[in-house]
MIDREN-533991 format. One record per residue (C-alpha): x, y, z. Coordinates in steps of 0.5 Angstrom, whole numbers, plus 500, padded with zeros to 3 digits. Example, Ala and Ser with C-alpha at 12.3 -4.5 7.8 and 13.67 -1.06 7.14 Angstrom:
525491516527498514
! end
This chain:
385609916378612919377619920375621927372627930376628937374635940374640935379636931379631925384625927386619923387613928387606927383603932383595933377592932377589939375596942368599942369606941364611944364619944363624950359630948366634948368630943373625947374618944373613949375606947375600951376592950372588955375581952382584953381589959384595955382602955384609953381616952384620947382628947384634944385641947385647943391652944390660943396665943402660942404653939402646941408644938412648943408646949409639948416640946417643953413638957417633954424637956421638963419630964425628961421624955424622949420625943417619939416624933419631932417635926415642925408641925407635929411632935409626940412623946410619953410625958408620963408612963400612962400619958401620951402627948402630941402637939400640932399647930393649934392643938395638944392631943392627950391620950390617957392609958387607963388599962393595958400594956403600954407598948401596945398603946405606943404602937396604936398611938403612932398611927395618930395624925391630925387632919384639919381644924374645922372651926377656922378663926376664933369666932365667938360661936362656930358650928360645923356639921357632924362627922361620921365618927359621931354616929357611934355616940348616937348609936349608943345613947339614942333610945327608940323608947324615948321619942315623945315628951311624955316618954322622956318625962317618965324616963326622967322621973324614974331616973331621979327616983331611982338613980343607978348606984354606979357613976358610969351607969348614971352618966350613961343614963343622963347622956341618953336623956340628953340625946332624947331631948336633942332629938325632940328639939330637932323635931321642932326645927333644930339640927344636931351639929358640933360647935365651939362657944365660950364654954368649949366644944360640944355636941349640940343642936342649932336652929336658924343656922346662918341667920341667928344660930340658936345654939343649945347643948342638951347635955348641959341643959339636962345636967342642970336639971339633974343638979336641981332634980327638976321634974316635968320640964320637958313639954314646957321647955320644948314649947318655949323653944318652939315659941322662941324660934317662931318669934325670931323667924317672924322678926327676921322675915319682918326685917327683910320686908
! end
């Protein structure tokens, strides 16, 4: 059974081959079968100051739902016709069925089992290495035509000038730009990783890991530029990041001498 990264949790889930799987930058699994017109989304919510198992049990009681599994460390139910919930010690898993027979999804979701929480304690910033399931996200959004700052600037200018009318196509284009920007940062000393900070969990790039942990979330960076319809920012942003890293590296070396 494949192990998939869902939010800040590793989950074992058997997804049939007819589904094409993608991942949002926050870690949600997005699965869709064009051949059978089925789709669902699986995400994880971290619970602090309480038990996710108790939360799901309470939700089931409120909605009159039957617990499909009821163990000390794992409970699950359909809290609504198209919403499946599961609780572990610290996470609530939420599956939303967007299209397709519910009976088939009930069988699919019965294969879900949590593996481990990689972040451990509640540090303000926690960073872990990417997992194999993240490869799908990059395979879908990485473009061989966007490997230089000039190419990304041209792509971005065209996107701002003629954005797709379809919201999903626009979101896909923004993610492609974010991955390209992250890759350009990686060519300048950063590395792709998965992290949790005060704003939640997301894919990002990190530099000076274990020393200063410079953390950048390309999806957020690109999203803010889209809100302002900002143009010609790529080269300056890359140069600024490189200069900042070099200064921090020099300061760190000086502190050790």
